Structure formats: C-alpha cells, structure tokens
C-alpha positions in Angstrom: -135.0 -33.6 7.7 -131.8 -31.5 7.4 -131.3 -31.5 11.1 -131.8 -35.3 11.4 -129.3 -35.9 8.6 -126.9 -33.5 10.2 -127.2 -35.4 13.5 -126.6 -38.7 11.8 -123.4 -37.4 10.2 -122.3 -35.8 13.4 -122.8 -39.1 15.3 -120.9 -41.0 12.6 -118.0 -38.5 12.8 -117.9 -38.8 16.6 -118.0 -42.6 16.5 -115.2 -42.6 13.9 -113.1 -40.3 16.2 -113.7 -42.6 19.2 -112.7 -45.6 17.1 -109.5 -43.9 16.0 -108.6 -42.9 19.5 -109.4 -46.4 20.8 -107.3 -48.0 18.1 -104.3 -45.8 19.0 -104.1 -47.4 22.4 -104.8 -51.0 21.2 -101.6 -53.1 20.9 -100.7 -53.9 17.3 -101.6 -57.4 16.0 -98.3 -59.1 15.1 -99.9 -61.5 12.5 -101.5 -58.6 10.6 -98.2 -56.6 10.8 -96.2 -59.6 9.4 -98.8 -60.1 6.6 -98.6 -56.5 5.6 -94.7 -56.6 5.6 -94.9 -59.7 3.3 -97.4 -58.1 1.0 -95.3 -54.9 0.7 -92.3 -57.0 -0.3 -94.4 -58.9 -2.9 -95.5 -55.6 -4.4 -91.9 -54.4 -4.6 -90.9 -57.5 -6.6 -93.9 -57.1 -8.9 -92.9 -53.4 -9.5 -89.5 -54.7 -10.7 -90.9 -56.8 -13.4 -90.6 -55.4 -16.9 -92.0 -56.4 -20.3 -92.5 -60.0 -21.3 -91.4 -62.5 -18.7 -91.0 -66.3 -18.3 -92.8 -67.8 -15.3 -91.3 -70.9 -13.6 -94.0 -73.0 -11.9 -94.0 -76.3 -10.2 -94.1 -78.1 -6.8 -91.9 -77.2 -3.9 -88.3 -78.5 -4.4 -88.9 -79.3 -8.1 -86.0 -77.2 -9.4 -87.5 -73.8 -10.3 -84.8 -71.7 -8.6 -82.1 -74.1 -9.7 -83.2 -73.9 -13.4 -83.2 -70.1 -13.2 -79.7 -70.0 -11.6 -78.4 -72.3 -14.3 -79.8 -70.1 -17.0 -78.1 -67.1 -15.4 -74.8 -68.9 -15.6 -74.3 -70.2 -12.0 -72.0 -73.1 -11.4 -73.1 -75.8 -9.0 -71.7 -78.4 -6.7 -73.2 -81.4 -4.9 -73.4 -81.5 -1.1 -75.3 -83.5 1.4 -78.3 -81.9 3.1 -79.3 -82.4 6.7 -80.9 -85.8 5.8 -77.8 -87.0 4.0 -79.4 -86.6 0.6 -77.3 -85.2 -2.3 -78.5 -81.7 -3.4 -77.1 -79.1 -5.7 -76.0 -75.8 -4.4 -74.5 -72.7 -6.1 -70.7 -72.8 -6.0 -70.2 -69.2 -7.1 -69.0 -66.7 -4.5 -71.6 -64.1 -5.3 -74.7 -66.1 -4.4 -76.9 -63.0 -4.1 -77.0 -62.8 -8.0 -79.1 -66.0 -8.0 -82.3 -67.3 -6.4 -82.1 -69.1 -3.1 -82.1 -72.9 -3.8 -84.0 -75.2 -1.6 -82.2 -77.9 0.4 -84.6 -80.7 -0.7 -86.3 -80.9 2.7 -89.8 -80.2 1.4 -89.8 -76.7 2.8 -90.4 -73.6 0.6 -87.6 -71.2 0.2 -89.2 -69.0 -2.5 -92.1 -66.9 -1.3 -92.7 -64.2 -3.9 -92.9 -64.2 -7.7 -89.5 -62.6 -8.1 -87.8 -61.5 -11.2 -84.2 -62.5 -12.0 -82.4 -61.2 -15.1 -80.7 -63.5 -17.6 -78.9 -62.6 -20.8 -80.1 -64.3 -23.9 -77.4 -62.5 -26.0 -75.2 -59.5 -25.7 -78.2 -57.2 -26.4 -81.1 -59.2 -25.1 -82.1 -59.7 -21.4 -85.1 -61.6 -20.2 -86.7 -61.7 -16.8 -87.1 -65.2 -15.4 -89.8 -65.2 -12.6 -89.1 -67.6 -9.8 -92.5 -68.5 -8.2 -93.3 -70.1 -4.9 -93.8 -73.9 -4.9 -97.2 -75.5 -5.2 -97.3 -76.3 -1.5 -96.4 -73.3 0.6 -95.3 -74.7 4.0 -94.9 -71.6 6.2 -98.5 -70.9 7.2 -101.5 -68.8 6.1 -99.9 -65.4 5.8 -97.2 -66.9 3.5 -99.8 -68.8 1.4 -101.8 -65.6 0.9 -98.7 -63.7 -0.1 -97.4 -66.4 -2.5 -100.8 -66.7 -4.2 -101.3 -62.9 -4.5 -97.8 -62.5 -5.8 -98.3 -65.1 -8.5 -101.7 -63.5 -9.4 -100.1 -60.0 -9.7 -97.2 -61.3 -11.8 -99.7 -62.9 -14.3 -102.2 -60.0 -14.4 -99.9 -56.9 -14.3 -100.6 -54.2 -16.9 -97.1 -53.3 -17.9 -96.1 -56.6 -19.5 -97.1 -60.1 -20.2 -96.1 -63.7 -19.7 -94.3 -64.9 -22.8 -93.5 -68.4 -21.5 -94.4 -70.9 -18.7 -91.7 -73.2 -17.6 -93.2 -76.1 -15.6 -90.7 -78.0 -13.4 -91.2 -81.3 -11.6 -89.1 -83.5 -9.4 -87.1 -86.2 -11.2 -88.9 -88.8 -9.1 -92.2 -87.8 -10.8 -90.7 -88.8 -14.2 -88.7 -91.8 -12.9 -91.5 -93.3 -10.9 -93.9 -95.5 -12.9 -92.2 -94.6 -16.2 -93.6 -91.0 -16.0 -97.3 -92.0 -15.6 -97.8 -89.3 -12.9 -96.7 -86.6 -15.4 -98.8 -87.8 -18.2 
C-alpha cells in the first residue's frame, strides 16, 4: 500500500512539473492579465479606506463623483459635451484632488470603490467612497472589478459604512413628477 501511495504522489508531482514547464512556454492571456491588473488596483483602493465611510451609489452619470467633488470644495463650470449637452466640470487647476466626473454620455468613468477625503471641520475628516455606476459599460472584466470592489468596500473588517448616499439623474425626478423614484 505504501508503494502505490508513493507512486501516486510521484506521478502527481511529475504531472505538476510538466504542467508548470508547459505553462512557461504558453503565451499569456491578455484578458486574464488585464483583469488581474484591475483587481490589484481595486484592492489598493480598499486598503486605503479607513474607519467609517460614506458610500455614494447610483446609476451611471447620476452625479456621484460630482457630489463628492462638491463636498470636497471643488468649483465647477458648465461646458458642452461631445453631444452639445451642458455638463458640469471641475474648474479648479488641481483636478487630481477630485474624482473624475463623467461627461454625461452614458459611459462609466468610475470603476473602483475609491476613497476621497473631505473635511467636515478643522479636526474631522471623512472618507467619501465614489462607486461605479449601476450600469458598467466597459465589459465583463470591468463589471467583475466594479462589483468586487463595492463588495469589499462594504464588507471590509477595519471599518464600516456610516452612510449611504443615493444619487439619481435629475430626469428621474423631473419625469412623471418623480414617480420613477417613488
């Protein structure tokens, strides 16, 4: 019995070695590599979250990033997007301090649940978490990353969600006297 067990383990080790050598010569899969890069960045943002946070949730282009930038003190200006629609953009020179704001084209700009710091007072800071829109538009790898990122933000062990901020496009309120919201 010992010798047959030994042979099974030996065969398994040989097969594992053959698999490892074979994989070394196999070209990398770009889709898997891209997904792994996206997931690593998601984990980096989750690691930056501290304490109690406020999550901003809502459909794509509903104002999550704009609301966070406003609460951080950004100033805005109106410009026309590629379709001639008026949209708000950050007017401040240092745009890197704020979330990227969508252009109102129905395309997601935010992928990860990402923390942004805002001052409540001279001594109090809060992290506002900008989340991906409800409808991720960039494909399966991005959808997986957006969903996992949100799940990790909600379930992390070193803090909790103190507030949910739900955003919605103005048209959802304006259309049919807000019936879609109710």
